[in-house]
N, C-alpha and C positions, 0 to 999 in steps of 0.2 A: 860659400856666401857670396853673393854678387857684389861687384863695386858699389851699387845704390845701398845695400844693406849695411856697409861697413861703416860709413857715415851714421846711419840711423842707429846702429847698436854703440857706438862711441856716444852719442847724445844722450843715449838711454843712460848709461853708465855714468855720465857725468850729471844726469839729472838726479838719479839716485844719491850720488854723493852728497849734492845740494842740500838735499831734502833731509838727509841723515845729519849734516851739519847744523841745519835749520832746527831740528828736532833738540840735538842734544844743546843747543843755545836756549830754546824755550825750557828745557828740563831745568838746565843751571839756574834760571830765574825763578820758576816755581819752587826749587829747592831751598832757595835762599831766601824766598818771601814766607813759605808755608813751614818749613822744617825749622832753620837755624835762629827765625825770628828776629832777624837782624832790623827789621823795621822799627821795632821799638828799643834796641839795644839792651834787652832782657838778658841776653845770653852771653855776655862779655865778662871777664874778668873785672872784680871791683876791689880797687884799694884806695876808696875815695875818700872816706871820712876819719880824720885824726881824731883822737879822744876830745880834743876841742873843738870839733866841728858844730857848726850852729844847730840848735834844735829846731825841727820844723814846729811852727807854732800855729799854723794855720790848719782846718781840717779841710778846706775845699779850695782849690785853686780855679782861676778864671783865665783861660787861653783863648786867643782870637788869631789863630793861623788857618783857617780853613778846614776842610775835610782830610780824612785819613792820617788823623793826628798819630804821631809818634813821640815816647818822651825818653829823655835821658837825665842824669843827675851828675853833680859833682860838688864838692865843696860847698855844701849848703845849698846850692841853687838847681833848680829844675828846668830843664830846657824843652821845648817842643816844637816839632815840627809838622807843618801841613801843606796842603795844595797851594797855600799863598805865603808861607815863608816860614821865620822863627820867631821865637820868643823866648825870653829868659826871665822866671821869677826868682826872687831872694825867698828865703825861710819865711817872712811875712806875709808873702804873696804879692809884693810890690814888683812892678816891671823895672828891670836893668837894662834889657835890650830887646831890640825889634828890629828885624829885616826881611824885607819882601823878596821872593823870588818864586817863580812858577815851579810847580812839582806835580806830576800826575802819579807818582809812587813814591811818596816822601820815606826817608829813611834816616836814623841819627844813631850814633854811637858816641862814647865818651871815653878820655884816658886822662890822668891827671887833671889839670885844672881846665882842660878843652873839651869842646864839644865838636863833632864833625857831622854835618847834615849834607845829605846828597838826593839826588832824584833818580831812582832806579829806572833805566831806561831813558832817561834824560841826559842832560851834560851838565847841569848846575851841582858845583861843591861848595861849601861853605865850611871853613874853619873858625870859630870863635871861643872866647871865653865867656863870663858872666857880663863884660860891658862894652866890649868892642868886636867887630869882624876883623880876624886877623888874617886870612887868605879867602880870594875869592876866584875860583876856577871855572871855566868853561872847559870841558872835555871836549877833542874832537869827534869822538865817538860816543855810543851810548853806554852809559856806565852801567857797568854790572854790579859793583861792588867797591867798598871803601872801608881802609883801617887806619888806626891812630894808634901810636904806643905813647908811653908816659911822658918821652922828651917832646913831645908834639910834631915828631916826624911823621907823615901819611902816605898811604899807598893809593892810587887811583887804578881799579881795573875797567878797563873800557873795550868795547867790542865796535870794530870799523861797521859803519852803516852799510856798505855795499859789497863788502867782502867777508871771509870767516876770519881775518886776522885779528887777534886780541892783543892789546897794549897794556904794559903795566908801567906805571910813572910812580918813582918815589920823590916826594918832596921833603924837605928841610923844614924845620920849624918855623921859618921865615917866608915860606910857601913857595921856594925856588926851586925847580925840579933839579935834582940831581942824579938821576938814574934813571934809564928806559929801556925796557925789555919787550921786544917785539915776537909774539908767540908764532913759530912756524909751523906747529900742528897743535891739534885739540881746541877745545874752547876753554880760555882763560875764566875762572870762576871765581877766585879771591886770591888775596896776597896778604902776607904778614912780614913785618919787618921786626927783628930781633930788638931787645931793650936797649942794646948798646949801639943801634944804626947802622950795623956791619953785616948783618946776614940777611937775605931776603929768601923766602920760599913763597911760590906759587903753587896753588892748586887749579888744575884743568883736567878736563875730561877729555877722555881719548877713545877711540872707537873699542878698545878693550877694557876700558875701566877707567880708574882716576890714576892721576900721575901728579907728584908733588916733586917742582924743580927747585933745587938749591941753588943759590948764587952767594959764594963767601966773599966777604971783602967788598962789599958795592960800590967803596969810594974808589977804586980802582976804573979802568976803563974795558975792562975784560968784556968780552961779548959772548963767550961761550960759558954755560952754566956748569959748576963743580961737580953736581950729582943728580941724578934723577931716581926717585923711588917709585916704581910702578905697583899699583894695586889692582892686580887684574880682576875683571868678571866682579868688580864691587865698585860702590859709589861712597867717596869719602865727602861729608858735607859743611866741615868746618875744620880749620887747624888755628893753633895758637901756640906761641912760643912760651914755654913755662921757664925758660932760661935762656941765655945768649945761644945755647947750641941746641936744647931739647925742644922738640915741636910735639905738641899733643894732637893727635889727628881724632876726628870722630867720624866713623862711617855709620852706614845704616845697619851693621850688624856688630859692633865693637868699638873700643876704645884703646889705643895703643899711642907710644911713643916713638918717636923716628930721631935720632939723632943727626949730627952733620954729616956723618959717614955713612949715611944711609941704614944703619942698623935699627930694628926696630923691635920693641917690647910691648907683649899685649897686657893691657890692664885689667879688662873684662870683655866677654864674649856674650851678646844677646841675639845669638841667630835665630832661635825660638821664638823670639817676640818683634813687635813692630814699634818702633822709635817714635813717640808720641811728641817728645820735647826733653830738652836738658838746660841745666843752669849751672854755669861756671863761676867761682869766686876763689878766693886765694887759700882758703881753708878745704874745699871739698867740692866733688862734683856731684850733681842730681841727674838721674835719669828717670824720665817717666816712659815705661814700657805697657804697650798694649799687647793683650792676649789677639792671634789672629783671628778673626770671624767670630768673636764674640763680645759683640756690644761694646761698651766701655769697661769691661772687664781687664785689670791689667795689674801692674805692680811699679811701686816708686821705691826707688833706694838711692841712696848715697854712700860715697867712696871716697877715700882718701885720695890724694893725687899720685900716691904709688898704688893704687888698685886696691886696696884693703877695703871691704864694705863695712859702713860705719852702721848703716842702719835700711831696714827692710821692711814695707809693708803693703797688703794687698788693696787694691781699690776697684770698685765697681761702678762709680760713679764719672761721670765726664770732668776730665781736669782740662781747663780751659787755659792756663798759663802758671809758670814757675818761675820764681826768681830766688836768688841766694845772695847773701851778704854776711860776712864774718863767719859767725858761727850757727845763723839763723836761715830758713828759708820761709817764703811764704807759697802757698798754694792757692789758686783762684780757681773755685767750681762756680757752677750754675748759683748755686744758693748761697754763696760768701767766700771768704778768704778765712784760712786756717794757718797758722803760724806754727812751725816745729824747729827743733834745734836739729844739728847735724847728724844726730845718731835718730832722727824721726819720731823723737817723743814731742808729744803734741803741748804747744805754751798757749794759754789763756788769753783772750782778747781783752784790752782794757775797756771798762766802761760798756756801752750799748755798741752791740755789732752794726754798724752803719749800714745800710741796705746797698748793694753793690751788683744788682740783678742785671744790669745795663753794661757792666764792665767786661772788657774783652782783652785786658792784659793786667798784669800784677807786677809793679816795680819796687824792691826793697830800696828802700832810702838808708836805712842803718840797720842793727840788730833787732831793733824795738819798733819800726815802722816800716810801711808799705803803702805804695800809691795805686789805687784801684784807678783804672782810667778806661774812656771809652770816648766816642767822637763828641760827646756832649758835656762830659765831666771828668774832673780828677781830685779824687777824694782820699785822704791820708787816714787809714786804718792802723791803730797802736796797738802793742801787746802790752800785758803786764810786765813790769820789770821785777824780776824775783830779788 
């Protein structure tokens, strides 16, 4: 090879690497938005309503937050985020909070008595309760994802806008940054903080698959991770702490638990199916699995948190969205909403089944009520209480 060819070869290799990293970043964003459903908060753990929680008394809510609305709820309040800001309504449909910020791809999640709204690909992050903004963050990079635990501590994953470096920042309940990790390799995808605020797990995409990086005792000044769990030739799309030490991982072909020492236990494998959606709650896990290449044909099943199958049924119609709460779940199809218990036994609808043909997401509000949402309406559907 001549002297002139060597620089050209080096440039080609560098260009190929840059293209690969950009493709991984795009894949991360697509997986977050399309598969995990984080834009609506539908697929997060829900321990939100005490036995004395307010009953939702209105059938239709009116939100004014712009386009691409997403919803979450806690403590009898429903929050929506859109392209123009956030808004919270109480169980009677009265506004308790409104805040404006621009978002091109809004998302919202909840935990405890708090909501966290953010702009995927932008920089805006808001943490708020039913009546006030608690934290307002402008990330330096492009926000990829965010999470919040029951104590109000939250994590923000951001990607540098001019390089491939990802940064994970942990904030306490007051909104002060307490810990930061700069990812040296791979694309930072999401981060979860344990319920006791001590352990941090970061999910990132690497050239050979997926990796979960664990930091134990994040109140220290350590820089190096305690353990790295590699998932070669596979794609992990979501992680969630079940306890202070055990982490549930959801991949495109299985569910498994990883403990703080890196030991893993498979709960369920679905390598012969395509994951269409899932819902997590404190009582069980719901999986929607498609058959490869056969239209909308597939299977819906529920599992206990230790992997025991609770219910299973075949489905030949499109399932738009699934949400779970307590011992119940709601399934939104193009022709309406159906309620089931955790054993997938169908439950009757209360009164007339309100038309939800325009709905694109269902969000369980309690074991007996669900919110069907679209860009133009938010309607409550109730089931009969046995």
